[in-house]
N, C-alpha and C positions, 0 to 999 in steps of 0.2 A: 552529510554535513555533521560535524561533532559539536554538541551543545554542552554547556556546563551543567552541573547537577541543578543549580538553582533555575536555570532555564527550562530544563526538562520537567522540574516540578510545576512550573508555571504552565507549561503545556498540558500536563495531566489535570491541573486545576481547571484549564479551560475545556477539558474532554476532547482534546485534540490528539490525533494519532496519524501515522502514515499509511497511505493505502497504495498498493501496486496498481489497482485498476483506477481509471478516470472516474471520479465520482459522478460527473454530470453526465456521463454516457450510460449509466446502469439503469436496470429497469426496477420496477416497484419492489419486487421480491428482495433484491439485493439492497436496496436503499432501507426498507423497513427492517431487514435483518440487522443492518449495521447502525442504524439511527433511530430505532424505536424506544431505546432506554429512556424512561421518564417522559415518553410522550403523552400528551393530553388530549387536546382538541383534534389533532390530526394523526395519521398513521405513523409519521416520522416526528422526531423532536427537531422543530424548526431551528432553534439556537444551535444545537449540536451540528446540524446539516451545514448551516451557514458558515460557522467557523471552520469546519474541516474543508469546505470547498475553497475558502480563502486560503487556508494554510497549504492545501495541496498546490494552488497556483503559485504561492511563494516559493515552495520547494522546487517546482519545475523551473520557474525563472532563475533560482539560485543555482540549479544544476545545469543550466544552459540548455534545457530541453524546450524551452519556450521563451519567446521574446517577451519584455515587458508589454503590458496590456495597451498602454497609451490610449485609453477609452475613458468615458464617463462612468461614474459608479452606476448610473442608470442603464447605461449599455451593458455593463457587467451583469446586471440583474436579468435583462432580456436574454443574454447569451448563455448564462451558466445557471443562475438560481431558479428562474421561472420555469424552464423546461424540466429541471430536476424535480421541482415541487409538483408539477403538473403529472408527470409519470408516477410519482409516489401518491397521487390523489390527496395531496396535501395543500392545494392551492386555495387561498382564502377567496370568498366571493368578491372581496375588495382586494385586488392584488397589491395595492398600495400598503396594506398592513404588513406584508412580508417584505415590501421594499423598505419600509421604515425600519423593520427588524434588521435588515441588512446594514442600514446606516448605523443603527444602535450597536450591533455586534462588531462592526469595523472599529467604531470608537472604543468599545471595550477591550478589543485585542490591542489597541494601540496604548491605551492609558491604564486600564485596570490590570491587564495581564502583561503589558509591555513586551510583547512578542513579535510584533510587526510595525512597520511605518507604511504610510500610504504610498511612498515612493517605491517600496519594494515590490509592489504590484504594477507600478506605473500609472495609476489612476490620473486621468486628466482633470485638471481644476477648471470647472465651468466659470469660476469667478477670477481667473488669472489676470484678466485685463484690470481689475480693480486692486491691484497691489504693485508696488514699485520700491525698490530699494534705493538707497542714496549714499553719498560718500560720508555724509555726517550720519553714520550708522547707528549711533546711540540715541537718536531722537526719532519717535514715531508719532505721527499725527494720523489718527483714525477717526473714521466716522460711521455711524450707525447705517446711514442711508447712501445708496449709490448716487443720489441726486448731488451729493456733495464731491463727486469724483473729479469734476472739471477744476474745482477749487483746490482740491488735493494735488492733482496733476501739476497745476501751477506752482504749488509750494515745492514739490519735488524738483521741478526744473530750476526754480530760483534759489532754493536753499540746500538742495541736494540732501533732504531729509527722507526717511522712510515714510511711505504713506500707504493706507489701506481703507478701503470701504467695504463694509460688510453686506449691505443689502438685507439687514435683518440680524439674526443671531450669528455670531461668529463662527465660522467653520473651522473644525479642528484641522481638517486636511489643508485648508487654505493657510492656517497658520504655520503648519509644518513647513510648507513650501516657502512661506514668507520668511521664516527664520532661516531657512537654507540659503535664501538669496542674501540675507543680511550677513551670514557667516562668509559668504563669498567676498564680502568687501574687506575682510581680514580683521574685523573688530573682535575684541575680546568679549565674549558673551558674560563674562564675570563682572565687567565694569557696571556703572550706573547707567540705566536707561531712563530717558524722560519721555513720558507719554502725554500727549495732548488730545483730549476727547472731545468729539462733536457728536453728542448723544442726546436723545431727549432727556429733559430734566424731570425724571419721574421714576417709579420704582423699576419698570422695565429697562430704562436706560442704564441705571446702575447695575442691573443684573448683566446686562451686555458688557459693561466695563468689567465686572468682576470675572465673567467667563473668559474674556480676552486675556486678562491678566493671568488667570489659571493656565490657559493654553500656552502662553509664552513662557511661564515658569516651567511647565512640563518639558518644553523643548529646550530649556537651557537659559532663558532670559528671566533671571530671578530677581535681580536687584532693580526694582522699577519704582519710579516716583510719578505719580499721576496728577494732571492738571485739568480741570473742567473748563471747557471753553463756553459751554452753554449754561448760564447761571442767572438767577435773578438780578445779580449786580451788573450783568451786561445790558440791563434795560433799566428805563426809568419807571416810576411808580405807574404813570399813566400807560406806558406801554405794556407793563406787566398785566394791568387789569384788561387791556384789550386782547392780549396774546394767550393768557393762561386759559387752562381748560380744566374742568372738574374731574377729579379721579373717581373711579367707581365706588359708590357708597357700599357696595357688596363686598368690597376688599378692605375694610377699614383697619383691621389688624395689620395687614401688609402696608397699607399707606402710612399708618403711624409708625412702624418700624422703620420705613424709608425716611419719613420726615425727621425722626430723632437721629438717625444716622447722618444725614445731610446736614442737620443743624450744627453738628460738631465742627463743620467747616466754616462756620461763622459767617455766612453771607449776610450782609446788611439788610438786604431786601427779602430775606427769607421770611420775614413776617407778613408778606403779602401771599405766601402759598398756603396759609391756612386761615380759615375764618371760623369762629365758634358762635352758633346762635345764643344770644343772651338769655333767651327763655328756655329753650329746650337743651342747651348745652351740646347740641349735635355739631360735630365737626366736619367741615368741608375742606378736603385737601385739593391742591391744584398742582398741575404740571405745566411745563413749557416744551413746545416742540423744538427740536434742534433748528428748524427753519426760522424760528422767531428772532434769532440773532443774525444780522446781516453778515455777509462775507467781508465787508469793510470793517466792521467791528471785531470780526474774528481775526482779520489781518492785523489790526492794531494791537489786539491783545498777544498774538504771537510775536510781533515786533518787540513787544515789551517784556515777554516771558521766555521766548524760544531764542530769538536772535542773539542775545547776550551770551548764551551758552554754546553757540555753534563753534565747533572745532576746538572747544577747551578740552585740556587734558584732565584726568581725574583729580589730581591735587588742586588744580584751579577751581574745578567744579565744586569741591568740598568747601573752598574758601568762599565761593559765591553763595552756596547754600547757607553757610553760617552768617553771612551778611543778611541775607534775606530773613533768616530765623530771628536775627537781632532786630530787625524792622518789626516783625510781627510781635515779638515780646514787648517791645516798647508801645505799640499800639494797643495790646492787651492791657498793659499796666495803666495806660490812659483811661481805657474803657473802665477798669475796676475802680478807678479814682473818681472819674467824672460821670460815668455811665453813658457817655457819648462815643 
């Protein structure tokens, strides 16, 4: 395979080279000889070994010497990496340490070095059941928790929009495959994409949103506009006081950064997410779980915000956005004049 000068530079930066022998079949002496450079805790440099193992599999698949893996990353760990580390006497007492290193190095090879894609190896996505593309391909409704999958699935069937549930932090591999399925609809990835988020209203929730947006941008969906579906304004004051939960006081700096960032979105009921003790001046920040807002209210909000843009072409969407912006400006002017 012939690579560009820039691509070869990235391979060198990742300390990757081609080997005639199958790395995962070799004994300790060979592994130490080839992967001991800058090794610290173990006889071999774990990072270098992982990257070269993965790269060798990509080369073999590309050359037609091996079929794509079609297995989970966890299966790859047991089949290739763990045996090699064991023979090199470099296996941690807690093998999950090195499994996590495999996850990290795969991500680095995709994003930091931009030399592979997960599909190059054929990794199977264990969360494939929690994503689905739709004909209205420029709209994505996503949820932090798989508990919302039934609701998302109904949205996909009814409105033909893209839906995805993370089950925690968004997976880079799942996002790659998700964007691939969106591409198959024929949509131009350069157009505006509208994201509707069902995440916890707290610092981790916005971290999840940002990570997903970063993943989408890396795989080509860069023009995104996001709408929170779980906010204090989706609840009454009484409902907020019942549903809210106290954020950790050990993370006050993080809480304050989150609060100040979210405050810019001008939610009317944001005032119920912070309390300051009159005597001690100690601040108590609150969050809301995504489950605090019923699917009935989520549906109502989507009918208000999402349904009007279904199937709209880019020029009509821009007109629609300007009309919405005009409404916001008018409300803001009223607020400045009346304080209400």
